[in-house]
C-alpha positions as CSV (number, residue, x, y, z in Angstrom):
1,F,-8.4,-12.4,3.6
2,F,-10.2,-9.1,3.1
3,R,-13.4,-10.7,1.9
4,K,-13.4,-13.0,4.9
5,Q,-12.8,-10.2,7.3
6,C,-15.5,-8.0,5.7
7,S,-18.1,-10.7,5.9
8,S,-17.4,-11.0,9.6
9,I,-17.7,-7.2,10.3
10,G,-21.1,-6.4,11.5
11,N,-23.4,-3.4,11.7
12,N,-22.6,-1.8,15.1
13,T,-24.4,-4.4,17.1
14,N,-22.9,-5.6,20.4
15,S,-22.8,-9.3,19.6
16,S,-19.8,-11.1,21.1
17,N,-18.4,-11.6,17.5
18,E,-18.3,-7.9,16.8
19,F,-14.9,-6.2,17.2
20,Y,-15.2,-3.3,14.8
21,P,-18.0,-1.2,13.7
22,R,-18.8,-1.2,9.9
23,V,-16.8,1.4,8.2
24,R,-17.8,2.7,4.8
25,L,-14.7,3.5,2.8
26,E,-16.6,6.3,1.0
27,D,-17.3,8.0,4.4
28,D,-13.7,7.7,5.4
29,W,-12.5,9.2,2.1
30,A,-15.0,12.0,2.3
31,R,-13.6,12.8,5.8
32,M,-10.1,13.1,4.2
33,S,-11.4,15.2,1.3
34,L,-10.9,12.4,-1.2
35,P,-10.9,12.1,-4.2
36,N,-9.1,15.3,-5.0
37,A,-6.6,16.6,-7.6
38,N,-3.8,14.4,-6.3
39,W,-5.7,11.2,-5.5
40,R,-8.4,9.1,-7.2
41,I,-10.6,6.2,-6.3
42,C,-9.4,3.1,-8.2
43,T,-12.0,0.4,-9.2
44,L,-9.5,-2.0,-10.7
45,N,-9.9,-4.5,-7.9
46,A,-13.7,-4.7,-8.3
47,N,-13.5,-8.5,-8.6
48,Y,-10.5,-8.9,-6.3
49,S,-8.5,-9.7,-9.4
50,I,-5.5,-7.5,-8.4
51,C,-5.3,-8.3,-4.7
52,E,-7.6,-10.6,-2.6
53,S,-6.6,-8.9,0.6
54,Y,-7.5,-5.4,-0.5
55,P,-10.9,-3.9,-0.7
56,T,-12.6,-3.6,-4.1
57,L,-11.9,0.2,-4.1
58,F,-8.7,1.9,-3.0
59,V,-7.0,5.3,-3.4
60,V,-4.0,5.9,-5.7
61,P,-2.3,9.0,-7.2
62,S,-4.7,10.5,-9.8
63,M,-2.0,10.6,-12.5
64,F,-1.3,6.8,-12.2
65,T,-3.1,4.7,-14.8
66,D,-4.8,1.4,-14.3
67,D,-2.6,-0.2,-16.9
68,N,0.5,0.9,-14.9
69,L,-1.2,-0.3,-11.7
70,R,-1.6,-3.8,-13.2
71,M,2.1,-3.9,-13.9
72,V,2.9,-2.8,-10.3
73,A,0.6,-5.6,-9.0
74,E,2.7,-8.2,-10.8
75,Y,5.8,-6.7,-9.2
76,R,4.5,-6.5,-5.6
77,S,4.0,-9.6,-3.5
78,R,0.4,-10.8,-3.6
79,G,-0.5,-7.8,-5.8
80,R,-0.4,-5.5,-2.8
81,V,0.3,-2.3,-4.6
82,P,1.0,1.0,-2.7
83,V,-2.4,2.5,-1.8
84,L,-3.3,5.4,0.4
85,S,-4.4,4.6,3.9
86,W,-4.5,8.1,5.6
87,I,-3.9,11.7,4.7
88,H,-3.2,14.5,7.2
89,P,-6.0,17.1,6.9
90,K,-3.6,20.1,6.9
91,N,-0.1,19.3,5.7
92,K,-1.2,16.4,3.4
93,A,1.4,14.0,4.8
94,T,0.2,10.5,3.9
95,I,0.5,6.9,5.0
96,T,0.4,4.4,2.1
97,R,0.9,0.7,2.5
98,C,2.0,-2.2,0.2
99,S,3.9,-5.4,0.2
100,Q,7.5,-6.1,-0.6
101,P,8.6,-5.9,-4.3
102,K,9.7,-9.0,-6.2
103,T,13.2,-7.9,-6.8
104,G,14.9,-11.3,-6.3
105,M,18.6,-12.0,-6.5
106,S,18.9,-10.1,-9.8
107,R,17.4,-6.9,-8.1
108,T,14.7,-6.7,-10.8
109,R,13.3,-3.2,-11.3
110,C,9.8,-2.0,-12.3
111,T,9.7,1.5,-13.7
112,Q,6.0,1.7,-13.1
113,D,6.5,1.0,-9.4
114,E,9.2,3.6,-9.3
115,L,6.9,6.1,-10.9
116,L,4.1,5.3,-8.5
117,L,6.3,6.0,-5.5
118,L,7.4,9.3,-7.1
119,L,3.8,10.3,-7.7
120,I,3.0,9.5,-4.0
121,L,5.9,11.8,-3.0
122,Q,4.6,14.5,-5.3
123,A,1.0,14.2,-4.0
124,T,2.4,14.9,-0.6
125,S,3.4,18.4,-1.6
126,T,4.9,19.5,1.8
127,S,7.6,16.8,1.8
128,M,10.8,16.4,-0.1
129,K,11.3,12.8,1.0
130,L,9.2,9.7,0.9
131,H,10.1,7.5,3.9
132,I,9.7,3.7,3.3
133,F,9.4,1.7,6.5
134,D,9.9,-2.0,6.1
135,A,8.6,-3.8,9.3
136,R,11.0,-6.7,8.9
137,P,14.6,-7.0,10.1
138,K,16.9,-6.2,7.2
139,A,18.4,-9.7,7.4
140,N,14.9,-11.2,6.7
141,A,14.5,-8.9,3.7
142,V,17.8,-9.9,2.3
143,V,17.0,-13.6,2.7
144,N,13.7,-13.0,0.9
145,T,15.6,-12.0,-2.2
146,A,16.7,-15.6,-2.6
147,M,13.0,-16.5,-2.8
148,G,12.2,-13.9,-5.5
149,A,11.1,-11.2,-3.2
150,G,13.1,-8.4,-1.6
151,F,13.1,-4.7,-0.8
152,E,13.3,-1.3,-2.5
153,S,16.7,-0.1,-3.6
154,T,16.7,3.6,-2.8
155,S,19.0,4.3,-5.7
156,N,16.1,3.4,-7.9
157,Y,13.6,5.5,-6.0
158,P,14.8,9.1,-6.0
159,G,13.6,11.1,-2.9
160,C,13.0,7.9,-0.9
161,T,14.6,6.6,2.3
162,L,14.4,3.1,3.5
163,R,14.3,2.0,7.2
164,F,14.0,-1.5,8.5
165,L,12.0,-1.7,11.8
166,G,13.3,-5.0,12.9
167,I,10.0,-6.7,13.9
168,Q,10.9,-10.4,13.9
169,N,7.6,-11.9,12.7
170,I,5.2,-9.3,11.7
171,H,2.4,-11.9,11.1
172,V,2.4,-12.8,14.8
173,V,1.9,-9.2,15.7
174,R,-1.5,-9.1,13.9
């Protein structure tokens, strides 16, 4: 998905197929003062081996190792690990994104995933809570556990809250 979209993104021309200007991730990160002490640029996805729908480079907490990230990729649907999308220039509040965990009916845990979310919370030094927003209705998330997926259990993620947004079919919204 990401590779297909990137190949269709142009170079700021006004052709009818152009919807977005070309954005260099490095320029966007520099604007957000990244990398820094709390966040690093990860090259683990250089060959799209972790996640086909993510870019080759993304930002994760600096204290989180690539080995741990590989384990989280196995635990998250389609390898979509939690990565930084935006950071507030003053208070350092962040928006990170990822896919649902593969908890399944047995409510499987991944200590590396729990650590990653804790490090994201710690990197956002002005907050005492990490708010997880799941775009699906809760009923859909519960049904997904029967198919091996699921949602985060806040009892396993200290300092986190979970809120379902109730969007019926998020893929139609795209």
